[in-house]
BATORDREN-716393 format. One record per residue: x, y, z of N, C-alpha, C in turn; residue in three letters; residue number from 1. Coordinates in steps of 0.02 Angstrom, whole numbers. Last residue first. Layout:
N
- n.c1,n.c2,n.c3,ca.c1,ca.c2,ca.c3,c.c1,c.c2,c.c3,resn,resi
- X,Y,Z,X,Y,Z,X,Y,Z,ALA,NUM
...
END
This chain:
194
- n.c1,n.c2,n.c3,ca.c1,ca.c2,ca.c3,c.c1,c.c2,c.c3,resn,resi
- 5219,5935,6211,5253,5985,6168,5277,6043,6210,UNK,194
- 5144,5856,6294,5216,5842,6289,5254,5893,6247,UNK,193
- 5012,5887,6279,5045,5912,6339,5122,5904,6334,UNK,192
- 4983,5815,6164,4980,5888,6163,5019,5918,6221,UNK,191
- 4997,5686,6218,5041,5708,6165,5042,5784,6159,UNK,190
- 4893,5683,6312,4963,5677,6335,5011,5700,6282,UNK,189
- 4781,5694,6226,4792,5743,6279,4865,5742,6301,UNK,188
- 4794,5579,6149,4800,5645,6117,4813,5699,6169,UNK,187
- 4776,5483,6254,4836,5483,6213,4846,5552,6181,UNK,186
- 4648,5509,6301,4705,5519,6345,4770,5523,6306,UNK,185
- 4577,5473,6183,4568,5539,6214,4629,5556,6258,UNK,184
- 4611,5340,6157,4634,5392,6111,4628,5462,6141,UNK,183
- 4670,5215,6246,4621,5269,6255,4644,5329,6214,UNK,182
- 4705,5059,6170,4727,5125,6191,4668,5174,6195,UNK,181
- 4698,4901,6219,4654,4948,6185,4669,5018,6211,UNK,180
- 4818,4781,6198,4800,4839,6240,4760,4889,6199,UNK,179
- 4793,4614,6172,4796,4679,6137,4775,4733,6186,UNK,178
- 4873,4465,6189,4835,4515,6225,4847,4582,6191,UNK,177
- 4853,4321,6084,4891,4381,6105,4844,4426,6145,UNK,176
- 4787,4220,6019,4829,4202,6078,4873,4260,6101,UNK,175
- 4710,4301,5928,4761,4253,5906,4811,4237,5962,UNK,174
- 4665,4412,6049,4667,4403,5977,4725,4357,5959,UNK,173
- 4577,4493,6178,4614,4433,6157,4608,4427,6081,UNK,172
- 4603,4655,6251,4565,4609,6208,4609,4550,6191,UNK,171
- 4587,4765,6388,4629,4716,6352,4583,4669,6313,UNK,170
- 4560,4944,6406,4551,4874,6424,4597,4830,6382,UNK,169
- 4607,5068,6391,4536,5062,6410,4522,4991,6433,UNK,168
- 4767,5130,6439,4725,5076,6412,4654,5080,6437,UNK,167
- 4853,5216,6499,4830,5235,6433,4783,5183,6403,UNK,166
- 4893,5157,6616,4855,5219,6622,4824,5239,6555,UNK,165
- 4975,5055,6575,4906,5038,6594,4863,5100,6601,UNK,164
- 5098,5117,6555,5059,5097,6496,4987,5082,6514,UNK,163
- 5133,5146,6690,5129,5199,6640,5089,5179,6579,UNK,162
- 5129,5021,6760,5084,5075,6777,5076,5126,6721,UNK,161
- 5137,4868,6667,5170,4925,6699,5122,4984,6706,UNK,160
- 5030,4734,6713,5053,4780,6661,5082,4842,6695,UNK,159
- 4979,4662,6820,5050,4653,6804,5075,4697,6747,UNK,158
- 4842,4683,6826,4884,4719,6874,4958,4716,6853,UNK,157
- 4756,4701,6668,4786,4662,6722,4833,4703,6764,UNK,156
- 4613,4793,6632,4685,4793,6625,4715,4752,6683,UNK,155
- 4466,4695,6593,4501,4748,6629,4576,4739,6621,UNK,154
- 4419,4648,6424,4433,4634,6494,4467,4694,6526,UNK,153
- 4294,4637,6300,4350,4674,6328,4357,4660,6403,UNK,152
- 4181,4582,6246,4240,4538,6253,4300,4573,6284,UNK,151
- 4092,4685,6230,4078,4637,6284,4138,4591,6297,UNK,150
- 4133,4749,6116,4150,4779,6180,4139,4731,6238,UNK,149
- 4199,4653,5987,4139,4668,6026,4161,4693,6094,UNK,148
- 4295,4706,5844,4286,4671,5908,4223,4694,5942,UNK,147
- 4392,4698,5699,4326,4712,5727,4320,4674,5793,UNK,146
- 4540,4770,5644,4512,4715,5682,4445,4737,5710,UNK,145
- 4656,4809,5516,4594,4826,5551,4564,4763,5583,UNK,144
- 4830,4769,5542,4775,4796,5502,4715,4811,5546,UNK,143
- 4961,4748,5592,4919,4692,5570,4865,4718,5522,UNK,142
- 5123,4807,5584,5053,4827,5579,5014,4766,5555,UNK,141
- 5269,4827,5683,5227,4785,5641,5156,4812,5642,UNK,140
- 5338,4928,5747,5375,4871,5722,5334,4829,5674,UNK,139
- 5314,5104,5714,5293,5040,5744,5335,4984,5713,UNK,138
- 5326,5281,5745,5350,5219,5713,5326,5158,5751,UNK,137
- 5198,5405,5729,5242,5366,5772,5262,5302,5735,UNK,136
- 5131,5568,5716,5160,5511,5680,5202,5472,5731,UNK,135
- 4985,5668,5723,5043,5640,5757,5066,5578,5718,UNK,134
- 4889,5815,5692,4917,5752,5669,4978,5733,5710,UNK,133
- 4738,5893,5709,4805,5888,5740,4830,5818,5725,UNK,132
- 4605,5901,5668,4658,5929,5625,4726,5933,5658,UNK,131
- 4540,5819,5764,4528,5892,5761,4585,5928,5725,UNK,130
- 4663,5699,5752,4601,5718,5786,4596,5794,5786,UNK,129
- 4755,5565,5685,4732,5634,5679,4667,5643,5718,UNK,128
- 4905,5471,5652,4839,5478,5684,4820,5552,5683,UNK,127
- 5002,5366,5558,4982,5436,5566,4912,5436,5596,UNK,126
- 5134,5256,5583,5062,5266,5586,5049,5340,5597,UNK,125
- 5260,5178,5489,5240,5234,5531,5165,5240,5527,UNK,124
- 5373,5041,5479,5309,5073,5464,5299,5131,5512,UNK,123
- 5481,4947,5491,5488,5014,5461,5422,5043,5437,UNK,122
- 5436,4775,5455,5466,4828,5495,5467,4894,5456,UNK,121
- 5394,4663,5394,5345,4717,5400,5373,4775,5441,UNK,120
- 5510,4582,5392,5468,4588,5332,5424,4650,5337,UNK,119
- 5567,4583,5514,5611,4602,5459,5570,4613,5395,UNK,118
- 5463,4537,5594,5482,4608,5599,5527,4629,5542,UNK,117
- 5441,4402,5587,5402,4445,5544,5427,4517,5542,UNK,116
- 5524,4353,5685,5541,4337,5616,5501,4380,5567,UNK,115
- 5574,4463,5812,5520,4425,5782,5537,4413,5709,UNK,114
- 5685,4469,5942,5678,4480,5870,5623,4435,5843,UNK,113
- 5716,4474,6076,5645,4467,6057,5634,4480,5984,UNK,112
- 5840,4495,6132,5827,4430,6103,5754,4420,6082,UNK,111
- 5780,4608,6255,5836,4579,6218,5818,4511,6194,UNK,110
- 5638,4710,6234,5668,4652,6266,5725,4626,6223,UNK,109
- 5620,4880,6253,5632,4827,6204,5667,4769,6240,UNK,108
- 5491,4946,6357,5562,4933,6345,5569,4876,6295,UNK,107
- 5377,5071,6362,5386,5002,6338,5460,4994,6323,UNK,106
- 5309,5190,6405,5362,5158,6445,5369,5084,6427,UNK,105
- 5227,5265,6329,5197,5208,6362,5246,5169,6405,UNK,104
- 5321,5359,6283,5261,5382,6318,5230,5326,6359,UNK,103
- 5412,5274,6218,5434,5317,6275,5374,5337,6317,UNK,102
- 5333,5219,6118,5364,5174,6167,5389,5213,6228,UNK,101
- 5303,5328,6042,5250,5301,6084,5277,5252,6135,UNK,100
- 5382,5462,6002,5402,5394,6023,5349,5367,6070,UNK,99
- 5323,5558,5862,5330,5545,5933,5352,5473,5945,UNK,98
- 5336,5688,5747,5346,5617,5758,5360,5606,5832,UNK,97
- 5233,5807,5673,5274,5791,5732,5276,5715,5740,UNK,96
- 5245,5845,5497,5209,5819,5555,5258,5804,5612,UNK,95
- 5226,5936,5353,5271,5924,5409,5229,5903,5470,UNK,94
- 5173,5870,5198,5154,5905,5260,5203,5887,5315,UNK,93
- 5204,5787,5094,5216,5858,5086,5197,5900,5146,UNK,92
- 5175,5659,5147,5136,5686,5091,5144,5761,5081,UNK,91
- 5258,5697,5283,5207,5649,5262,5165,5681,5208,UNK,90
- 5408,5718,5353,5370,5742,5296,5323,5686,5275,UNK,89
- 5434,5743,5529,5435,5702,5469,5392,5734,5415,UNK,88
- 5530,5790,5672,5481,5807,5621,5489,5761,5561,UNK,87
- 5551,5706,5830,5570,5756,5781,5513,5770,5733,UNK,86
- 5514,5639,5947,5572,5615,5909,5597,5667,5859,UNK,85
- 5458,5668,6104,5459,5700,6038,5523,5677,6002,UNK,84
- 5492,5602,6221,5433,5579,6184,5432,5607,6113,UNK,83
- 5595,5668,6285,5612,5609,6245,5552,5580,6205,UNK,82
- 5614,5840,6284,5565,5787,6298,5581,5726,6255,UNK,81
- 5705,5930,6235,5717,5901,6301,5671,5843,6316,UNK,80
- 5791,5991,6097,5732,5954,6119,5747,5920,6185,UNK,79
- 5886,6064,6032,5872,6080,6102,5808,6047,6127,UNK,78
- 5819,6040,5867,5873,6062,5912,5847,6079,5981,UNK,77
- 5741,5897,5813,5728,5966,5833,5783,5987,5882,UNK,76
- 5778,5790,5674,5779,5808,5745,5767,5882,5755,UNK,75
- 5681,5711,5560,5726,5769,5568,5722,5793,5640,UNK,74
- 5671,5553,5502,5650,5595,5558,5702,5650,5567,UNK,73
- 5616,5486,5352,5672,5517,5387,5645,5562,5442,UNK,72
- 5491,5356,5369,5517,5419,5340,5577,5442,5381,UNK,71
- 5427,5199,5330,5466,5240,5376,5496,5299,5339,UNK,70
- 5270,5202,5243,5338,5178,5251,5374,5224,5299,UNK,69
- 5113,5221,5333,5160,5236,5279,5228,5204,5294,UNK,68
- 4943,5226,5363,5005,5190,5377,5051,5204,5319,UNK,67
- 4830,5358,5420,4863,5316,5370,4922,5278,5399,UNK,66
- 4735,5389,5524,4738,5426,5462,4770,5385,5407,UNK,65
- 4627,5352,5660,4678,5328,5614,4676,5368,5549,UNK,64
- 4523,5383,5738,4579,5430,5740,4634,5410,5691,UNK,63
- 4436,5278,5715,4410,5346,5708,4466,5399,5709,UNK,62
- 4492,5159,5746,4500,5181,5677,4474,5252,5666,UNK,61
- 4577,5153,5902,4514,5161,5865,4527,5188,5794,UNK,60
- 4708,5039,5918,4688,5109,5922,4626,5117,5878,UNK,59
- 4794,4914,6007,4740,4931,5961,4720,5003,5972,UNK,58
- 4952,4831,6023,4903,4882,6041,4851,4889,5987,UNK,57
- 5074,4722,6091,5024,4734,6040,4973,4784,6066,UNK,56
- 5249,4725,6129,5180,4738,6149,5135,4752,6089,UNK,55
- 5381,4719,6096,5348,4656,6110,5274,4663,6128,UNK,54
- 5386,4853,5991,5430,4805,6025,5392,4740,6036,UNK,53
- 5226,4874,5951,5284,4914,5969,5327,4870,6014,UNK,52
- 5109,4830,5828,5155,4807,5880,5211,4858,5889,UNK,51
- 4931,4856,5799,5002,4865,5784,5044,4842,5843,UNK,50
- 4769,4870,5730,4815,4833,5774,4887,4843,5751,UNK,49
- 4638,4978,5738,4698,4964,5700,4747,4930,5748,UNK,48
- 4470,4925,5768,4534,4949,5792,4587,4936,5739,UNK,47
- 4296,4951,5781,4353,4930,5740,4416,4965,5766,UNK,46
- 4165,4875,5875,4208,4932,5860,4265,4906,5817,UNK,45
- 3999,4828,5914,4062,4815,5880,4100,4879,5867,UNK,44
- 3878,4829,5966,3930,4853,6010,3998,4840,5980,UNK,43
- 3723,4870,5890,3789,4839,5885,3839,4871,5933,UNK,42
- 3609,4946,5897,3614,4887,5939,3684,4857,5941,UNK,41
- 3636,5045,5804,3621,5065,5872,3629,5006,5920,UNK,40
- 3654,4972,5686,3711,5009,5713,3699,5028,5786,UNK,39
- 3524,4922,5671,3581,4875,5678,3640,4911,5710,UNK,38
- 3452,5040,5655,3438,4996,5711,3495,4948,5724,UNK,37
- 3507,5086,5535,3515,5126,5595,3502,5084,5658,UNK,36
- 3466,4984,5447,3538,4995,5459,3550,5035,5523,UNK,35
- 3326,5004,5450,3354,4941,5474,3428,4949,5490,UNK,34
- 3319,5131,5391,3295,5122,5459,3324,5058,5489,UNK,33
- 3366,5102,5262,3404,5146,5305,3383,5141,5378,UNK,32
- 3262,5017,5214,3332,4994,5217,3372,5036,5266,UNK,31
- 3149,5102,5219,3151,5040,5258,3223,5015,5267,UNK,30
- 3188,5199,5128,3173,5219,5196,3178,5158,5242,UNK,29
- 3194,5124,5010,3256,5150,5040,3247,5174,5111,UNK,28
- 3055,5094,4994,3106,5041,4996,3169,5065,5030,UNK,27
- 2997,5222,4985,2980,5176,5040,3031,5121,5049,UNK,26
- 3055,5269,4865,3065,5305,4928,3052,5259,4987,UNK,25
- 3004,5175,4773,3076,5182,4781,3092,5216,4848,UNK,24
- 2867,5201,4783,2892,5134,4800,2967,5137,4813,UNK,23
- 2856,5332,4734,2843,5319,4805,2869,5251,4827,UNK,22
- 2988,5384,4621,2921,5359,4636,2916,5337,4709,UNK,21
- 3076,5542,4622,3075,5469,4628,3004,5445,4644,UNK,20
- 3074,5670,4501,3047,5647,4565,3049,5571,4568,UNK,19
- 3226,5721,4417,3157,5695,4417,3137,5669,4486,UNK,18
- 3355,5763,4409,3310,5805,4448,3239,5777,4451,UNK,17
- 3421,5675,4325,3441,5677,4395,3393,5717,4439,UNK,16
- 3356,5703,4203,3356,5635,4230,3372,5635,4305,UNK,15
- 3387,5835,4184,3316,5816,4194,3312,5747,4225,UNK,14
- 3526,5824,4166,3501,5862,4223,3427,5847,4236,UNK,13
- 3536,5751,4046,3556,5720,4110,3529,5758,4170,UNK,12
- 3399,5761,3929,3460,5787,3960,3473,5756,4029,UNK,11
- 3345,5661,3807,3329,5672,3879,3392,5696,3913,UNK,10
- 3291,5707,3646,3349,5690,3688,3332,5707,3761,UNK,9
- 3187,5762,3581,3183,5691,3596,3238,5668,3643,UNK,8
- 3232,5893,3565,3172,5882,3605,3165,5808,3625,UNK,7
- 3338,5875,3476,3354,5895,3544,3294,5884,3590,UNK,6
- 3273,5853,3356,3309,5797,3387,3325,5812,3460,UNK,5
- 3220,5981,3333,3173,5926,3340,3207,5864,3371,UNK,4
- 3337,6062,3323,3291,6070,3380,3245,6010,3389,UNK,3
- 3490,5972,3276,3429,6011,3262,3382,6010,3322,UNK,2
- 3652,5995,3336,3594,5952,3337,3532,5994,3323,UNK,1
END
């Protein structure tokens, strides 16, 4: 390209480095301030909803990594803790697979086959906090659910002691009770189980 044509051409780096006008700055400042106020006032949280046997649980999306198809679980020789199921390959990375039903002491009820379980069965959820990953199988995954903290109820007395220790509270969703898992306590107990 000749020099005289190059002078008329506006290079991309000049376009991206140009100073924004004051009206543009003020408009975006106002938008971002409003969003911060909304987030500060909002008590909404998002949970990933899933079912293990007959119990529904919600776990904060802040620790959620992915949902994947069921993988082969490779057992660990001389494993004594029933919470540790073995090792799985998730995207080329070896992760520890745990039995959340063992940790929460959830027993499978006889005759509780859900018609949906044959369709959505064989899922695994990967959770992560501070670069520590855990994988656990579930019977069904609903997806992400937004809820208001004001709607959370205390854990009922009739829930078994071991699972109630891991719950922050109970939420109502589609005529079901969802146990809101305490991710801090869950990660602490999983680390301790190794």
